[in-house]
Biopython code that builds the backbone (N, CA, C, O; Angstrom):
import numpy as np
from Bio.PDB.StructureBuilder import StructureBuilder

atoms = [
    (1, "MET", "N", (34.571, -17.096, 5.463)),
    (1, "MET", "CA", (33.700, -16.933, 4.320)),
    (1, "MET", "C", (32.694, -18.084, 4.307)),
    (1, "MET", "O", (33.044, -19.233, 4.575)),
    (2, "LEU", "N", (31.446, -17.758, 3.993)),
    (2, "LEU", "CA", (30.393, -18.756, 3.953)),
    (2, "LEU", "C", (30.476, -19.577, 2.672)),
    (2, "LEU", "O", (30.939, -19.088, 1.642)),
    (3, "GLY", "N", (30.024, -20.825, 2.741)),
    (3, "GLY", "CA", (29.961, -21.680, 1.565)),
    (3, "GLY", "C", (28.737, -21.345, 0.723)),
    (3, "GLY", "O", (27.830, -20.647, 1.176)),
    (4, "ALA", "N", (28.723, -21.852, -0.510)),
    (4, "ALA", "CA", (27.642, -21.569, -1.448)),
    (4, "ALA", "C", (26.287, -22.012, -0.907)),
    (4, "ALA", "O", (25.299, -21.291, -1.044)),
    (5, "SER", "N", (26.236, -23.190, -0.296)),
    (5, "SER", "CA", (24.967, -23.692, 0.251)),
    (5, "SER", "C", (24.420, -22.765, 1.318)),
    (5, "SER", "O", (23.214, -22.524, 1.378)),
    (6, "LYS", "N", (25.304, -22.242, 2.164)),
    (6, "LYS", "CA", (24.875, -21.338, 3.236)),
    (6, "LYS", "C", (24.340, -20.029, 2.656)),
    (6, "LYS", "O", (23.327, -19.511, 3.126)),
    (7, "TYR", "N", (25.027, -19.484, 1.622)),
    (7, "TYR", "CA", (24.535, -18.276, 0.960)),
    (7, "TYR", "C", (23.123, -18.497, 0.412)),
    (7, "TYR", "O", (22.233, -17.671, 0.617)),
    (8, "LEU", "N", (22.930, -19.615, -0.283)),
    (8, "LEU", "CA", (21.625, -19.889, -0.871)),
    (8, "LEU", "C", (20.562, -20.111, 0.196)),
    (8, "LEU", "O", (19.405, -19.733, 0.010)),
    (9, "GLU", "N", (20.941, -20.713, 1.295)),
    (9, "GLU", "CA", (20.017, -20.909, 2.417)),
    (9, "GLU", "C", (19.572, -19.554, 2.980)),
    (9, "GLU", "O", (18.394, -19.358, 3.276)),
    (10, "ILE", "N", (20.509, -18.632, 3.124)),
    (10, "ILE", "CA", (20.186, -17.288, 3.629)),
    (10, "ILE", "C", (19.261, -16.563, 2.666)),
    (10, "ILE", "O", (18.284, -15.941, 3.084)),
    (11, "VAL", "N", (19.571, -16.642, 1.368)),
    (11, "VAL", "CA", (18.733, -15.985, 0.359)),
    (11, "VAL", "C", (17.316, -16.540, 0.412)),
    (11, "VAL", "O", (16.349, -15.779, 0.404)),
    (12, "LYS", "N", (17.191, -17.858, 0.464)),
    (12, "LYS", "CA", (15.866, -18.495, 0.513)),
    (12, "LYS", "C", (15.094, -18.079, 1.766)),
    (12, "LYS", "O", (13.919, -17.721, 1.684)),
    (13, "LYS", "N", (15.755, -18.125, 2.921)),
    (13, "LYS", "CA", (15.097, -17.786, 4.190)),
    (13, "LYS", "C", (14.608, -16.342, 4.185)),
    (13, "LYS", "O", (13.473, -16.066, 4.574)),
    (14, "ARG", "N", (15.464, -15.424, 3.745)),
    (14, "ARG", "CA", (15.067, -14.011, 3.736)),
    (14, "ARG", "C", (13.933, -13.779, 2.739)),
    (14, "ARG", "O", (13.052, -12.954, 2.980)),
    (15, "GLY", "N", (13.954, -14.503, 1.625)),
    (15, "GLY", "CA", (12.872, -14.380, 0.651)),
    (15, "GLY", "C", (11.544, -14.855, 1.221)),
    (15, "GLY", "O", (10.515, -14.202, 1.048)),
    (16, "LEU", "N", (11.573, -15.991, 1.899)),
    (16, "LEU", "CA", (10.354, -16.521, 2.510)),
    (16, "LEU", "C", (9.817, -15.599, 3.590)),
    (16, "LEU", "O", (8.608, -15.527, 3.811)),
    (17, "GLU", "N", (10.720, -14.895, 4.262)),
    (17, "GLU", "CA", (10.313, -13.957, 5.322)),
    (17, "GLU", "C", (9.956, -12.583, 4.774)),
    (17, "GLU", "O", (9.522, -11.709, 5.525)),
    (18, "GLY", "N", (10.135, -12.384, 3.471)),
    (18, "GLY", "CA", (9.830, -11.095, 2.860)),
    (18, "GLY", "C", (10.823, -10.008, 3.222)),
    (18, "GLY", "O", (10.498, -8.822, 3.153)),
    (19, "LYS", "N", (12.028, -10.397, 3.606)),
    (19, "LYS", "CA", (13.048, -9.432, 3.998)),
    (19, "LYS", "C", (13.964, -9.096, 2.826)),
    (19, "LYS", "O", (14.139, -9.895, 1.906)),
    (20, "GLU", "N", (14.542, -7.907, 2.877)),
    (20, "GLU", "CA", (15.490, -7.503, 1.855)),
    (20, "GLU", "C", (16.808, -8.236, 2.051)),
    (20, "GLU", "O", (17.107, -8.755, 3.127)),
    (21, "LEU", "N", (17.575, -8.261, 0.987)),
    (21, "LEU", "CA", (18.882, -8.906, 1.042)),
    (21, "LEU", "C", (19.902, -7.932, 0.486)),
    (21, "LEU", "O", (19.871, -7.588, -0.695)),
    (22, "ALA", "N", (20.797, -7.496, 1.342)),
    (22, "ALA", "CA", (21.814, -6.525, 0.941)),
    (22, "ALA", "C", (22.928, -7.205, 0.154)),
    (22, "ALA", "O", (23.286, -8.350, 0.431)),
    (23, "ARG", "N", (23.462, -6.506, -0.811)),
    (23, "ARG", "CA", (24.618, -6.947, -1.599)),
    (23, "ARG", "C", (24.415, -8.298, -2.269)),
    (23, "ARG", "O", (25.359, -9.077, -2.399)),
    (24, "VAL", "N", (23.176, -8.582, -2.700)),
    (24, "VAL", "CA", (22.890, -9.869, -3.324)),
    (24, "VAL", "C", (23.722, -10.067, -4.590)),
    (24, "VAL", "O", (24.078, -11.198, -4.923)),
    (25, "HIS", "N", (24.031, -8.992, -5.291)),
    (25, "HIS", "CA", (24.812, -9.103, -6.519)),
    (25, "HIS", "C", (26.189, -9.701, -6.241)),
    (25, "HIS", "O", (26.699, -10.490, -7.037)),
    (26, "ARG", "N", (26.783, -9.330, -5.122)),
    (26, "ARG", "CA", (28.104, -9.880, -4.773)),
    (26, "ARG", "C", (28.016, -11.370, -4.453)),
    (26, "ARG", "O", (28.989, -12.103, -4.630)),
    (27, "ILE", "N", (26.867, -11.812, -3.989)),
    (27, "ILE", "CA", (26.688, -13.229, -3.653)),
    (27, "ILE", "C", (26.455, -14.056, -4.914)),
    (27, "ILE", "O", (27.114, -15.075, -5.117)),
    (28, "ILE", "N", (25.525, -13.625, -5.759)),
    (28, "ILE", "CA", (25.145, -14.469, -6.895)),
    (28, "ILE", "C", (26.175, -14.501, -8.006)),
    (28, "ILE", "O", (26.079, -15.360, -8.883)),
    (29, "ARG", "N", (27.136, -13.629, -8.015)),
    (29, "ARG", "CA", (28.136, -13.670, -9.079)),
    (29, "ARG", "C", (29.293, -14.626, -8.773)),
    (29, "ARG", "O", (30.186, -14.807, -9.601)),
    (30, "LYS", "N", (29.275, -15.226, -7.606)),
    (30, "LYS", "CA", (30.314, -16.197, -7.250)),
    (30, "LYS", "C", (30.067, -17.501, -8.009)),
    (30, "LYS", "O", (28.943, -18.002, -8.049)),
    (31, "GLU", "N", (31.129, -18.045, -8.612)),
    (31, "GLU", "CA", (31.001, -19.303, -9.359)),
    (31, "GLU", "C", (30.444, -20.425, -8.484)),
    (31, "GLU", "O", (29.612, -21.210, -8.938)),
    (32, "SER", "N", (30.893, -20.501, -7.248)),
    (32, "SER", "CA", (30.435, -21.576, -6.357)),
    (32, "SER", "C", (28.940, -21.474, -6.085)),
    (32, "SER", "O", (28.257, -22.494, -5.992)),
    (33, "VAL", "N", (28.428, -20.259, -5.958)),
    (33, "VAL", "CA", (27.002, -20.068, -5.706)),
    (33, "VAL", "C", (26.196, -20.411, -6.957)),
    (33, "VAL", "O", (25.153, -21.058, -6.861)),
    (34, "LEU", "N", (26.669, -19.984, -8.132)),
    (34, "LEU", "CA", (25.983, -20.315, -9.382)),
    (34, "LEU", "C", (25.950, -21.827, -9.602)),
    (34, "LEU", "O", (24.927, -22.376, -10.013)),
    (35, "LEU", "N", (27.060, -22.493, -9.330)),
    (35, "LEU", "CA", (27.119, -23.951, -9.491)),
    (35, "LEU", "C", (26.183, -24.642, -8.509)),
    (35, "LEU", "O", (25.479, -25.581, -8.882)),
    (36, "GLN", "N", (26.167, -24.190, -7.269)),
    (36, "GLN", "CA", (25.281, -24.793, -6.269)),
    (36, "GLN", "C", (23.814, -24.550, -6.635)),
    (36, "GLN", "O", (22.985, -25.447, -6.487)),
    (37, "ALA", "N", (23.493, -23.355, -7.107)),
    (37, "ALA", "CA", (22.120, -23.050, -7.517)),
    (37, "ALA", "C", (21.693, -23.964, -8.667)),
    (37, "ALA", "O", (20.588, -24.506, -8.656)),
    (38, "TYR", "N", (22.568, -24.133, -9.652)),
    (38, "TYR", "CA", (22.267, -25.032, -10.763)),
    (38, "TYR", "C", (22.079, -26.465, -10.256)),
    (38, "TYR", "O", (21.147, -27.153, -10.673)),
    (39, "THR", "N", (22.956, -26.912, -9.363)),
    (39, "THR", "CA", (22.853, -28.256, -8.797)),
    (39, "THR", "C", (21.517, -28.446, -8.098)),
    (39, "THR", "O", (20.933, -29.529, -8.146)),
    (40, "ASN", "N", (21.035, -27.396, -7.451)),
    (40, "ASN", "CA", (19.758, -27.468, -6.731)),
    (40, "ASN", "C", (18.552, -27.572, -7.658)),
    (40, "ASN", "O", (17.525, -28.125, -7.264)),
    (41, "ILE", "N", (18.652, -27.051, -8.882)),
    (41, "ILE", "CA", (17.460, -27.005, -9.743)),
    (41, "ILE", "C", (17.517, -27.892, -10.983)),
    (41, "ILE", "O", (16.477, -28.120, -11.603)),
    (42, "TYR", "N", (18.688, -28.404, -11.373)),
    (42, "TYR", "CA", (18.770, -29.094, -12.662)),
    (42, "TYR", "C", (17.893, -30.334, -12.746)),
    (42, "TYR", "O", (17.434, -30.678, -13.835)),
    (43, "SER", "N", (17.647, -31.015, -11.633)),
    (43, "SER", "CA", (16.833, -32.227, -11.678)),
    (43, "SER", "C", (15.343, -31.963, -11.464)),
    (43, "SER", "O", (14.543, -32.898, -11.492)),
    (44, "ASN", "N", (14.964, -30.714, -11.253)),
    (44, "ASN", "CA", (13.547, -30.387, -11.099)),
    (44, "ASN", "C", (12.797, -30.709, -12.386)),
    (44, "ASN", "O", (13.331, -30.545, -13.483)),
    (45, "LYS", "N", (11.567, -31.165, -12.246)),
    (45, "LYS", "CA", (10.768, -31.563, -13.400)),
    (45, "LYS", "C", (10.613, -30.439, -14.412)),
    (45, "LYS", "O", (10.627, -30.701, -15.615)),
    (46, "GLY", "N", (10.467, -29.219, -13.972)),
    (46, "GLY", "CA", (10.243, -28.099, -14.875)),
    (46, "GLY", "C", (11.496, -27.406, -15.367)),
    (46, "GLY", "O", (11.405, -26.403, -16.075)),
    (47, "ALA", "N", (12.671, -27.917, -15.007)),
    (47, "ALA", "CA", (13.927, -27.240, -15.346)),
    (47, "ALA", "C", (14.164, -27.138, -16.851)),
    (47, "ALA", "O", (14.851, -26.223, -17.305)),
    (48, "THR", "N", (13.606, -28.061, -17.625)),
    (48, "THR", "CA", (13.799, -28.014, -19.074)),
    (48, "THR", "C", (12.583, -27.448, -19.796)),
    (48, "THR", "O", (12.535, -27.459, -21.026)),
    (49, "THR", "N", (11.607, -26.956, -19.053)),
    (49, "THR", "CA", (10.437, -26.326, -19.664)),
    (49, "THR", "C", (10.807, -24.924, -20.109)),
    (49, "THR", "O", (11.303, -24.136, -19.304)),
    (50, "PRO", "N", (10.575, -24.589, -21.393)),
    (50, "PRO", "CA", (10.915, -23.245, -21.860)),
    (50, "PRO", "C", (10.151, -22.176, -21.084)),
    (50, "PRO", "O", (9.008, -22.382, -20.676)),
    (51, "GLY", "N", (10.788, -21.057, -20.891)),
    (51, "GLY", "CA", (10.146, -19.918, -20.235)),
    (51, "GLY", "C", (9.546, -19.006, -21.282)),
    (51, "GLY", "O", (8.646, -19.406, -22.021)),
    (52, "ILE", "N", (10.040, -17.786, -21.347)),
    (52, "ILE", "CA", (9.513, -16.804, -22.287)),
    (52, "ILE", "C", (9.810, -17.202, -23.720)),
    (52, "ILE", "O", (8.992, -16.958, -24.607)),
    (53, "SER", "N", (10.955, -17.807, -23.967)),
    (53, "SER", "CA", (11.292, -18.263, -25.314)),
    (53, "SER", "C", (11.754, -19.717, -25.249)),
    (53, "SER", "O", (12.056, -20.229, -24.171)),
    (54, "LYS", "N", (11.809, -20.381, -26.402)),
    (54, "LYS", "CA", (12.209, -21.781, -26.445)),
    (54, "LYS", "C", (13.668, -21.967, -26.024)),
    (54, "LYS", "O", (14.034, -23.033, -25.528)),
    (55, "GLU", "N", (14.499, -20.947, -26.215)),
    (55, "GLU", "CA", (15.903, -21.036, -25.832)),
    (55, "GLU", "C", (16.106, -20.825, -24.337)),
    (55, "GLU", "O", (17.207, -21.011, -23.820)),
    (56, "ASP", "N", (15.054, -20.441, -23.657)),
    (56, "ASP", "CA", (15.129, -20.057, -22.252)),
    (56, "ASP", "C", (15.022, -21.273, -21.332)),
    (56, "ASP", "O", (14.077, -21.384, -20.551)),
    (57, "VAL", "N", (15.990, -22.179, -21.427)),
    (57, "VAL", "CA", (16.056, -23.358, -20.569)),
    (57, "VAL", "C", (17.485, -23.477, -20.032)),
    (57, "VAL", "O", (18.401, -22.815, -20.522)),
    (58, "ILE", "N", (17.658, -24.314, -19.036)),
    (58, "ILE", "CA", (18.996, -24.446, -18.462)),
    (58, "ILE", "C", (19.745, -25.654, -18.995)),
    (58, "ILE", "O", (20.805, -26.005, -18.475)),
    (59, "ASP", "N", (19.204, -26.300, -20.032)),
    (59, "ASP", "CA", (19.927, -27.412, -20.661)),
    (59, "ASP", "C", (21.283, -26.931, -21.163)),
    (59, "ASP", "O", (21.425, -25.782, -21.581)),
    (60, "GLY", "N", (22.253, -27.793, -21.121)),
    (60, "GLY", "CA", (23.561, -27.458, -21.669)),
    (60, "GLY", "C", (24.456, -26.653, -20.750)),
    (60, "GLY", "O", (25.496, -26.157, -21.183)),
    (61, "MET", "N", (24.075, -26.512, -19.494)),
    (61, "MET", "CA", (24.914, -25.782, -18.554)),
    (61, "MET", "C", (26.179, -26.594, -18.307)),
    (61, "MET", "O", (26.131, -27.822, -18.222)),
    (62, "ASN", "N", (27.293, -25.914, -18.194)),
    (62, "ASN", "CA", (28.556, -26.578, -17.886)),
    (62, "ASN", "C", (29.444, -25.596, -17.121)),
    (62, "ASN", "O", (29.075, -24.436, -16.935)),
    (63, "LEU", "N", (30.595, -26.054, -16.685)),
    (63, "LEU", "CA", (31.467, -25.210, -15.867)),
    (63, "LEU", "C", (31.965, -23.984, -16.624)),
    (63, "LEU", "O", (32.122, -22.917, -16.031)),
    (64, "ASP", "N", (32.214, -24.122, -17.930)),
    (64, "ASP", "CA", (32.649, -22.962, -18.717)),
    (64, "ASP", "C", (31.567, -21.891, -18.762)),
    (64, "ASP", "O", (31.860, -20.701, -18.645)),
    (65, "ARG", "N", (30.314, -22.315, -18.931)),
    (65, "ARG", "CA", (29.209, -21.343, -18.961)),
    (65, "ARG", "C", (29.035, -20.669, -17.607)),
    (65, "ARG", "O", (28.772, -19.469, -17.536)),
    (66, "ILE", "N", (29.179, -21.429, -16.547)),
    (66, "ILE", "CA", (29.059, -20.851, -15.205)),
    (66, "ILE", "C", (30.177, -19.833, -14.987)),
    (66, "ILE", "O", (29.939, -18.760, -14.431)),
    (67, "LYS", "N", (31.382, -20.159, -15.418)),
    (67, "LYS", "CA", (32.501, -19.224, -15.262)),
    (67, "LYS", "C", (32.249, -17.949, -16.068)),
    (67, "LYS", "O", (32.483, -16.844, -15.579)),
    (68, "THR", "N", (31.768, -18.108, -17.312)),
    (68, "THR", "CA", (31.478, -16.948, -18.158)),
    (68, "THR", "C", (30.363, -16.103, -17.547)),
    (68, "THR", "O", (30.448, -14.875, -17.528)),
    (69, "LEU", "N", (29.319, -16.764, -17.046)),
    (69, "LEU", "CA", (28.217, -16.031, -16.410)),
    (69, "LEU", "C", (28.719, -15.253, -15.208)),
    (69, "LEU", "O", (28.351, -14.094, -15.020)),
    (70, "SER", "N", (29.556, -15.880, -14.393)),
    (70, "SER", "CA", (30.126, -15.211, -13.228)),
    (70, "SER", "C", (30.922, -13.972, -13.645)),
    (70, "SER", "O", (30.786, -12.908, -13.042)),
    (71, "GLU", "N", (31.746, -14.117, -14.674)),
    (71, "GLU", "CA", (32.542, -12.989, -15.169)),
    (71, "GLU", "C", (31.647, -11.882, -15.729)),
    (71, "GLU", "O", (31.895, -10.699, -15.497)),
    (72, "ASP", "N", (30.599, -12.274, -16.472)),
    (72, "ASP", "CA", (29.679, -11.281, -17.029)),
    (72, "ASP", "C", (28.923, -10.539, -15.926)),
    (72, "ASP", "O", (28.700, -9.333, -16.033)),
    (73, "LEU", "N", (28.531, -11.245, -14.872)),
    (73, "LEU", "CA", (27.873, -10.590, -13.738)),
    (73, "LEU", "C", (28.834, -9.635, -13.037)),
    (73, "LEU", "O", (28.454, -8.523, -12.670)),
    (74, "ARG", "N", (30.068, -10.068, -12.855)),
    (74, "ARG", "CA", (31.079, -9.256, -12.167)),
    (74, "ARG", "C", (31.407, -7.989, -12.963)),
    (74, "ARG", "O", (31.560, -6.913, -12.384)),
    (75, "SER", "N", (31.516, -8.117, -14.291)),
    (75, "SER", "CA", (31.921, -6.985, -15.125)),
    (75, "SER", "C", (30.753, -6.083, -15.526)),
    (75, "SER", "O", (30.970, -4.983, -16.033)),
    (76, "GLY", "N", (29.521, -6.538, -15.304)),
    (76, "GLY", "CA", (28.355, -5.736, -15.681)),
    (76, "GLY", "C", (27.883, -5.988, -17.103)),
    (76, "GLY", "O", (27.000, -5.278, -17.584)),
    (77, "LYS", "N", (28.444, -6.977, -17.791)),
    (77, "LYS", "CA", (28.027, -7.306, -19.162)),
    (77, "LYS", "C", (26.670, -8.002, -19.206)),
    (77, "LYS", "O", (25.922, -7.860, -20.173)),
    (78, "PHE", "N", (26.358, -8.756, -18.150)),
    (78, "PHE", "CA", (25.101, -9.501, -18.132)),
    (78, "PHE", "C", (23.936, -8.530, -17.981)),
    (78, "PHE", "O", (23.969, -7.643, -17.128)),
    (79, "LYS", "N", (22.916, -8.697, -18.804)),
    (79, "LYS", "CA", (21.722, -7.852, -18.752)),
    (79, "LYS", "C", (20.530, -8.688, -18.300)),
    (79, "LYS", "O", (20.164, -9.670, -18.945)),
    (80, "TRP", "N", (19.938, -8.289, -17.193)),
    (80, "TRP", "CA", (18.776, -9.001, -16.662)),
    (80, "TRP", "C", (17.580, -8.751, -17.555)),
    (80, "TRP", "O", (17.421, -7.658, -18.099)),
    (81, "LYS", "N", (16.743, -9.756, -17.708)),
    (81, "LYS", "CA", (15.508, -9.620, -18.471)),
    (81, "LYS", "C", (14.346, -9.505, -17.490)),
    (81, "LYS", "O", (14.381, -10.095, -16.410)),
    (82, "PRO", "N", (13.321, -8.749, -17.864)),
    (82, "PRO", "CA", (12.169, -8.630, -16.963)),
    (82, "PRO", "C", (11.373, -9.934, -16.913)),
    (82, "PRO", "O", (11.447, -10.760, -17.823)),
    (83, "VAL", "N", (10.625, -10.098, -15.849)),
    (83, "VAL", "CA", (9.745, -11.247, -15.690)),
    (83, "VAL", "C", (8.476, -10.979, -16.488)),
    (83, "VAL", "O", (7.912, -9.886, -16.432)),
    (84, "GLU", "N", (8.033, -11.991, -17.232)),
    (84, "GLU", "CA", (6.756, -11.864, -17.946)),
    (84, "GLU", "C", (5.660, -12.231, -16.961)),
    (84, "GLU", "O", (5.687, -13.316, -16.379)),
    (85, "ARG", "N", (4.707, -11.350, -16.770)),
    (85, "ARG", "CA", (3.646, -11.579, -15.798)),
    (85, "ARG", "C", (2.348, -11.902, -16.521)),
    (85, "ARG", "O", (1.892, -11.151, -17.383)),
    (86, "ILE", "N", (1.763, -13.040, -16.149)),
    (86, "ILE", "CA", (0.458, -13.409, -16.693)),
    (86, "ILE", "C", (-0.490, -13.643, -15.527)),
    (86, "ILE", "O", (-0.065, -13.739, -14.375)),
    (87, "HIS", "N", (-1.756, -13.733, -15.834)),
    (87, "HIS", "CA", (-2.765, -13.986, -14.814)),
    (87, "HIS", "C", (-3.429, -15.322, -15.121)),
    (87, "HIS", "O", (-3.902, -15.550, -16.235)),
    (88, "ILE", "N", (-3.459, -16.197, -14.128)),
    (88, "ILE", "CA", (-4.081, -17.499, -14.333)),
    (88, "ILE", "C", (-5.304, -17.625, -13.422)),
    (88, "ILE", "O", (-5.321, -17.090, -12.313)),
    (89, "PRO", "N", (-6.324, -18.339, -13.904)),
    (89, "PRO", "CA", (-7.559, -18.448, -13.118)),
    (89, "PRO", "C", (-7.388, -19.330, -11.876)),
    (89, "PRO", "O", (-6.635, -20.304, -11.872)),
    (90, "LYS", "N", (-8.112, -18.950, -10.834)),
    (90, "LYS", "CA", (-8.166, -19.741, -9.611)),
    (90, "LYS", "C", (-9.515, -20.458, -9.569)),
    (90, "LYS", "O", (-10.414, -20.131, -10.345)),
    (91, "LYS", "N", (-9.660, -21.420, -8.680)),
    (91, "LYS", "CA", (-10.918, -22.175, -8.574)),
    (91, "LYS", "C", (-12.107, -21.288, -8.230)),
    (91, "LYS", "O", (-13.235, -21.577, -8.628)),
    (92, "ASN", "N", (-11.855, -20.199, -7.483)),
    (92, "ASN", "CA", (-12.947, -19.337, -7.050)),
    (92, "ASN", "C", (-13.355, -18.311, -8.114)),
    (92, "ASN", "O", (-14.177, -17.435, -7.846)),
    (93, "GLY", "N", (-12.778, -18.417, -9.329)),
    (93, "GLY", "CA", (-13.125, -17.514, -10.419)),
    (93, "GLY", "C", (-12.228, -16.296, -10.523)),
    (93, "GLY", "O", (-12.208, -15.629, -11.558)),
    (94, "LYS", "N", (-11.491, -15.999, -9.474)),
    (94, "LYS", "CA", (-10.558, -14.880, -9.524)),
    (94, "LYS", "C", (-9.298, -15.308, -10.263)),
    (94, "LYS", "O", (-9.177, -16.455, -10.694)),
    (95, "LYS", "N", (-8.370, -14.384, -10.403)),
    (95, "LYS", "CA", (-7.108, -14.691, -11.071)),
    (95, "LYS", "C", (-5.945, -14.367, -10.154)),
    (95, "LYS", "O", (-6.041, -13.504, -9.281)),
    (96, "ARG", "N", (-4.844, -15.074, -10.367)),
    (96, "ARG", "CA", (-3.633, -14.794, -9.600)),
    (96, "ARG", "C", (-2.489, -14.534, -10.568)),
    (96, "ARG", "O", (-2.492, -14.995, -11.709)),
    (97, "HIS", "N", (-1.514, -13.783, -10.078)),
    (97, "HIS", "CA", (-0.347, -13.448, -10.892)),
    (97, "HIS", "C", (0.602, -14.644, -10.961)),
    (97, "HIS", "O", (0.763, -15.386, -9.992)),
    (98, "LEU", "N", (1.216, -14.810, -12.111)),
    (98, "LEU", "CA", (2.267, -15.803, -12.283)),
    (98, "LEU", "C", (3.396, -15.145, -13.054)),
    (98, "LEU", "O", (3.191, -14.644, -14.159)),
    (99, "GLY", "N", (4.582, -15.147, -12.474)),
    (99, "GLY", "CA", (5.743, -14.565, -13.134)),
    (99, "GLY", "C", (6.543, -15.650, -13.839)),
    (99, "GLY", "O", (6.951, -16.628, -13.213)),
    (100, "ILE", "N", (6.771, -15.484, -15.135)),
    (100, "ILE", "CA", (7.575, -16.434, -15.905)),
    (100, "ILE", "C", (8.926, -15.782, -16.115)),
    (100, "ILE", "O", (9.035, -14.753, -16.780)),
    (101, "ILE", "N", (9.949, -16.386, -15.545)),
    (101, "ILE", "CA", (11.276, -15.781, -15.610)),
    (101, "ILE", "C", (11.982, -16.128, -16.910)),
    (101, "ILE", "O", (11.745, -17.170, -17.521)),
    (102, "ALA", "N", (12.841, -15.232, -17.301)),
    (102, "ALA", "CA", (13.747, -15.487, -18.413)),
    (102, "ALA", "C", (15.037, -15.964, -17.776)),
    (102, "ALA", "O", (15.799, -15.155, -17.249)),
    (103, "VAL", "N", (15.295, -17.257, -17.815)),
    (103, "VAL", "CA", (16.426, -17.825, -17.088)),
    (103, "VAL", "C", (17.713, -17.098, -17.426)),
    (103, "VAL", "O", (18.301, -16.448, -16.562)),
    (104, "MET", "N", (18.146, -17.194, -18.634)),
    (104, "MET", "CA", (19.355, -16.497, -19.070)),
    (104, "MET", "C", (19.348, -16.437, -20.587)),
    (104, "MET", "O", (20.373, -16.692, -21.218)),
    (105, "THR", "N", (18.219, -16.108, -21.177)),
    (105, "THR", "CA", (18.062, -16.175, -22.621)),
    (105, "THR", "C", (19.163, -15.443, -23.358)),
    (105, "THR", "O", (19.802, -16.024, -24.235)),
    (106, "ASN", "N", (19.401, -14.194, -23.029)),
    (106, "ASN", "CA", (20.429, -13.442, -23.743)),
    (106, "ASN", "C", (21.787, -14.067, -23.589)),
    (106, "ASN", "O", (22.562, -14.109, -24.545)),
    (107, "TRP", "N", (22.094, -14.554, -22.407)),
    (107, "TRP", "CA", (23.396, -15.121, -22.148)),
    (107, "TRP", "C", (23.592, -16.422, -22.929)),
    (107, "TRP", "O", (24.670, -16.655, -23.475)),
    (108, "PHE", "N", (22.560, -17.271, -22.986)),
    (108, "PHE", "CA", (22.688, -18.517, -23.726)),
    (108, "PHE", "C", (22.868, -18.273, -25.221)),
    (108, "PHE", "O", (23.600, -19.009, -25.883)),
    (109, "LYS", "N", (22.217, -17.263, -25.750)),
    (109, "LYS", "CA", (22.305, -16.997, -27.184)),
    (109, "LYS", "C", (23.711, -16.623, -27.604)),
    (109, "LYS", "O", (24.103, -16.921, -28.732)),
    (110, "LYS", "N", (24.488, -15.982, -26.742)),
    (110, "LYS", "CA", (25.817, -15.567, -27.134)),
    (110, "LYS", "C", (26.853, -16.681, -26.996)),
    (110, "LYS", "O", (27.994, -16.522, -27.431)),
    (111, "GLN", "N", (26.466, -17.800, -26.396)),
    (111, "GLN", "CA", (27.397, -18.914, -26.195)),
    (111, "GLN", "C", (27.574, -19.732, -27.454)),
    (111, "GLN", "O", (28.325, -20.707, -27.457)),
]
sb = StructureBuilder()
sb.init_structure("model")
sb.init_model(0)
sb.init_chain("A")
sb.init_seg("    ")
for serial, (resi, resn, name, xyz) in enumerate(atoms, 1):
    if name == "N":
        sb.init_residue(resn, " ", resi, " ")
    sb.init_atom(name, np.array(xyz, "f"), 0.0, 1.0, " ", f" {name:<3s}", serial, name[0])
structure = sb.get_structure()
């Protein structure tokens, strides 16, 4: 069995290559993968910047929340939120798409 870091490395590589990823749901619902993903992003400068709503931040993550999230993903209780898409101006006057993700707004509210 692959470790969490290896799973995330595969996901990142396939994403950069524009390739599909089979059975991604089985990968991301593993507690070890969720913990490793959080470890990879918690110190990022924008990690505490609200997304779609003010509650949509990863502050306050802990092992109990990761375990609950894993269980909710496994059981189908977790409901994904759509990405909010906005258009931001480029230097050449055109606009580009920017997707603002809802980290886990619904899940955090029930905690």
